[in-house]
C-alpha positions as CSV (number, residue, x, y, z in Angstrom):
1,M,0.0,0.0,-0.1
2,K,1.3,3.4,-0.8
3,Q,0.6,6.7,0.7
4,I,0.0,10.4,-0.5
5,V,2.8,12.4,1.7
6,L,2.6,16.2,1.7
7,A,5.8,17.3,-0.2
8,C,6.4,20.8,0.6
9,A,9.6,20.4,2.5
10,V,11.0,18.6,-0.9
11,L,10.1,21.8,-3.0
12,C,12.0,24.4,-0.4
13,A,15.7,23.3,-0.8
14,V,17.7,22.3,-3.4
15,V,20.2,19.7,-2.4
16,R,23.9,20.2,-2.6
17,P,26.7,18.7,-0.5
18,L,27.1,20.5,2.9
19,P,30.3,22.5,3.1
20,S,33.0,21.1,5.5
21,A,34.6,24.4,6.3
22,A,33.2,27.2,8.8
23,V,34.3,29.9,10.7
24,E,32.8,30.5,14.3
25,T,31.3,33.6,15.1
26,A,31.6,35.2,18.6
27,Q,28.3,34.5,20.0
28,V,25.3,32.5,19.2
29,R,22.2,34.2,18.3
30,H,18.8,32.9,19.5
31,L,15.6,33.9,17.7
32,V,12.0,32.6,18.4
33,Y,9.2,32.7,15.8
34,A,5.5,32.0,16.6
35,F,4.0,30.2,13.8
36,T,0.5,29.2,12.3
37,F,0.3,26.2,9.9
38,D,-2.7,25.0,8.1
39,V,-3.0,22.6,5.1
40,R,-5.5,21.3,3.1
41,Q,-5.5,18.4,0.6
42,T,-7.6,16.7,-2.0
43,G,-6.9,14.4,-4.4
44,E,-7.9,11.0,-6.8
45,V,-6.1,8.0,-7.0
46,T,-7.1,5.4,-9.6
47,N,-4.4,2.9,-9.9
48,D,-3.8,1.7,-6.4
49,P,-7.2,0.6,-4.4
50,G,-5.2,0.0,-1.4
51,T,-4.2,3.4,-1.1
52,P,-5.1,4.8,2.4
53,G,-5.8,8.5,1.1
54,L,-4.3,11.5,2.8
55,A,-1.3,10.9,5.1
56,L,-0.6,13.8,7.5
57,D,2.9,13.9,8.7
58,A,2.1,14.8,12.4
59,P,-1.6,13.7,12.9
60,G,-3.5,15.7,15.6
61,P,-5.8,14.4,18.1
62,G,-8.3,13.0,15.2
63,G,-10.7,16.3,14.9
64,L,-10.5,19.9,14.5
65,G,-10.4,22.1,17.7
66,A,-12.3,25.3,18.0
67,D,-9.3,27.3,16.4
68,G,-8.6,25.0,13.4
69,T,-5.9,23.3,14.9
70,G,-5.7,19.2,14.7
71,S,-6.3,17.3,11.8
72,K,-9.2,15.6,9.9
73,S,-9.4,13.3,7.0
74,S,-12.0,11.5,4.7
75,Q,-11.6,9.0,1.8
76,T,-14.4,7.4,-0.5
77,T,-13.8,4.3,-2.6
78,Y,-15.5,3.9,-6.2
79,A,-18.0,1.4,-6.6
80,D,-15.8,-0.7,-8.7
81,G,-13.1,-0.8,-6.2
82,N,-10.4,0.5,-8.6
83,G,-9.5,3.9,-6.9
84,Q,-10.2,6.7,-4.3
85,T,-11.0,10.3,-3.7
86,Y,-9.7,11.6,-0.4
87,S,-9.6,15.0,1.5
88,G,-7.6,16.3,4.5
89,H,-7.1,19.0,7.0
90,Q,-4.6,19.8,9.2
91,G,-3.4,23.1,11.2
92,D,-1.2,23.5,14.2
93,A,0.3,26.6,16.1
94,G,3.6,27.0,18.1
95,T,7.0,28.2,18.2
96,I,9.8,27.7,16.1
97,S,13.3,28.1,17.9
98,V,16.4,29.2,15.9
99,E,20.3,29.5,16.6
100,L,22.3,31.4,14.3
101,V,25.5,29.4,15.0
102,R,28.2,30.7,12.5
103,E,29.0,31.8,8.9
104,Q,30.9,30.0,6.4
105,P,33.3,30.8,4.0
106,D,30.7,30.5,1.3
107,N,28.4,33.1,2.9
108,G,26.1,30.3,4.2
109,R,24.8,30.6,7.7
110,V,24.8,27.6,9.9
111,V,21.6,27.4,12.2
112,N,19.8,24.9,14.4
113,V,16.1,24.9,14.0
114,S,13.6,23.3,16.1
115,E,9.8,23.4,16.5
116,Q,7.0,22.9,19.4
117,G,3.5,22.7,18.2
118,R,0.6,22.7,20.2
119,Y,-0.9,19.4,18.3
120,G,2.1,17.4,17.4
121,R,3.8,19.4,14.6
122,N,7.3,19.0,16.8
123,A,10.8,18.5,15.4
124,A,13.9,18.1,17.5
125,A,17.0,20.5,16.6
126,A,18.4,20.0,13.3
127,T,21.3,21.5,11.5
128,C,20.7,23.3,8.4
129,V,22.8,25.8,6.4
130,V,20.6,28.8,4.7
131,Y,22.1,30.9,2.0
132,S,21.1,34.3,0.6
133,N,19.0,32.9,-2.5
134,T,16.9,31.2,-0.3
135,Y,18.7,27.8,-0.8
136,V,18.5,25.6,2.6
137,I,20.5,22.3,3.2
138,C,19.4,20.4,6.1
139,D,20.8,17.5,8.0
140,P,19.4,14.6,5.8
141,N,18.8,12.3,9.0
142,A,16.8,15.2,11.0
143,K,13.0,16.0,10.4
144,V,12.5,19.8,9.3
145,N,9.0,20.6,8.5
146,A,7.5,22.6,6.0
147,E,7.1,25.5,8.2
148,E,10.6,25.4,9.1
149,Y,11.5,25.6,5.5
150,T,9.6,28.7,5.1
151,L,11.4,30.5,7.8
152,L,14.7,29.0,6.8
153,R,14.4,30.4,3.3
154,F,14.8,34.1,4.4
155,L,17.6,33.8,7.0
156,G,20.3,33.8,4.8
157,K,22.5,37.0,6.2
158,S,22.1,38.9,2.4
159,F,18.8,38.0,1.6
160,V,18.2,41.7,0.9
161,D,21.3,42.2,-1.4
162,P,21.5,46.3,-2.6
163,N,23.9,44.7,-5.6
164,T,21.2,42.7,-7.1
165,I,18.3,45.1,-6.7
166,D,17.2,46.9,-9.8
167,A,15.8,50.3,-10.3
168,K,12.2,48.8,-9.5
169,N,13.2,47.8,-6.2
170,H,13.2,44.1,-7.7
171,W,15.3,41.4,-8.2
172,Q,15.0,37.3,-9.1
173,I,16.3,34.0,-8.2
174,A,16.8,31.4,-10.5
175,D,17.8,27.9,-10.7
176,D,17.0,24.7,-13.5
177,V,18.8,21.4,-12.7
178,P,17.5,18.2,-13.7
179,A,15.3,17.2,-10.8
180,I,13.9,21.0,-10.3
181,K,13.4,24.4,-11.6
182,I,12.9,27.2,-9.4
183,Q,12.0,31.1,-10.3
184,A,11.5,33.6,-7.5
185,D,10.8,37.4,-7.9
186,Y,11.0,39.8,-5.2
187,T,9.7,43.3,-4.9
188,I,10.3,45.7,-1.9
189,A,7.1,47.7,-2.0
190,S,8.2,50.1,1.2
191,N,11.0,51.0,3.3
192,D,11.2,52.6,6.5
193,K,14.7,53.0,7.4
194,G,15.7,49.5,6.9
195,L,11.9,47.8,7.6
196,M,10.8,46.7,4.6
197,N,7.7,45.1,3.0
198,I,8.4,42.7,0.6
199,G,6.5,40.4,-2.0
200,E,7.4,37.1,-3.2
201,T,6.0,35.2,-6.0
202,R,7.9,31.8,-6.4
203,S,7.2,28.8,-8.8
204,V,9.1,25.7,-8.4
205,D,8.6,22.5,-10.6
206,Q,10.0,19.2,-9.3
207,R,10.3,16.8,-12.0
208,D,11.2,13.4,-10.1
209,V,8.2,12.5,-8.5
210,G,6.0,12.6,-11.5
211,T,5.5,16.4,-12.0
212,L,4.8,18.7,-8.9
213,K,4.5,22.0,-9.2
214,S,4.4,24.7,-6.5
215,A,2.9,28.4,-6.8
216,I,3.6,30.6,-3.7
217,Q,2.7,34.0,-2.7
218,S,4.6,35.4,0.1
219,S,4.4,38.9,1.9
220,I,7.6,39.7,4.2
221,V,8.4,42.1,6.7
222,Y,12.1,42.3,7.0
223,D,14.5,44.2,9.3
224,Y,17.6,45.1,7.3
225,N,19.2,46.4,10.2
226,R,19.0,42.8,12.0
227,L,19.3,41.0,8.9
228,V,16.3,38.8,9.6
229,P,12.3,38.6,9.0
230,I,9.9,39.5,11.4
231,R,6.8,38.6,9.7
232,I,5.9,36.0,7.0
233,N,2.9,35.3,5.5
234,E,2.9,32.5,2.8
235,Y,0.2,30.7,0.5
236,D,1.5,27.8,-1.3
237,T,-0.6,25.8,-3.7
238,Q,1.1,22.4,-4.7
239,R,-0.4,20.2,-7.6
240,Q,0.9,16.8,-8.6
241,Y,0.1,14.9,-11.6
242,G,0.9,11.4,-12.4
243,G,3.5,9.1,-10.4
244,S,2.1,6.2,-8.2
245,S,0.7,9.5,-5.9
246,G,-2.4,10.1,-8.6
247,T,-3.3,13.5,-8.7
248,S,-3.8,15.8,-5.7
249,T,-4.0,19.8,-4.8
250,S,-2.7,20.6,-1.5
251,T,-2.9,24.3,-0.3
252,Y,-0.5,25.6,2.7
253,E,-0.7,28.6,4.9
254,T,2.0,29.8,7.1
255,T,2.3,32.8,9.4
256,L,5.8,33.3,11.1
257,T,6.1,36.3,13.8
258,L,9.5,37.0,15.6
259,V,8.7,37.2,19.2
260,S,12.3,37.3,20.5
261,D,15.9,38.0,19.5
262,S,18.9,37.6,21.6
263,A,20.6,40.2,19.7
264,T,18.0,43.0,20.7
265,K,18.1,44.8,23.9
266,P,15.3,44.6,26.2
């Protein structure tokens, strides 16, 4: 029996070898973000009648709470037994903690990230390297949730680089390798003494699991003085076609808000 598995984390990183050399910084910086996460999925499987439908990666208590957190799923088998439709919903809220540990010679930031969710979306500390071009590389043996990847994408030290911004306050990130194609456009809508409102339009095509397409719209409040985001709102629509998973549509809504920063004086 196969399972339909949510794939956002796969889409948020381009996998490359972890650099071995690192330069220590004087002091580890601690960040804590409050998060909310909501995912809804619908789909159809016709090539495997035994498919159990939606497999949420961290099930809640079996039903949705009054605040929308928890998990819920359903499925319907065709009368001829040759397929199923399914739907599911999962939500959670909690905190994500990040330690900015050091910087590497290639300008990557080494970080430790962990998550504490109210309804079970927990993840122990994992080591990752984040880059200014939004690429994220994490320990392949560690669990890193989709909402953690959303945050990590914007933690590269030079995410906002004046050298790449054009006259319209816009810059672009693009990559096209055999397994994945990424294009992202960023526009600074306003800048008040380094406090920036930035819009993101991002598309990701993953080609090694059938065809998996992701369309992302995000708004980011970024503090250029502290070089970290202070608020992120992301809406991600993923559509998968073909492969053993049949067809499915998933929508992810994530919010992240900075609640503490050890580099900021009380």
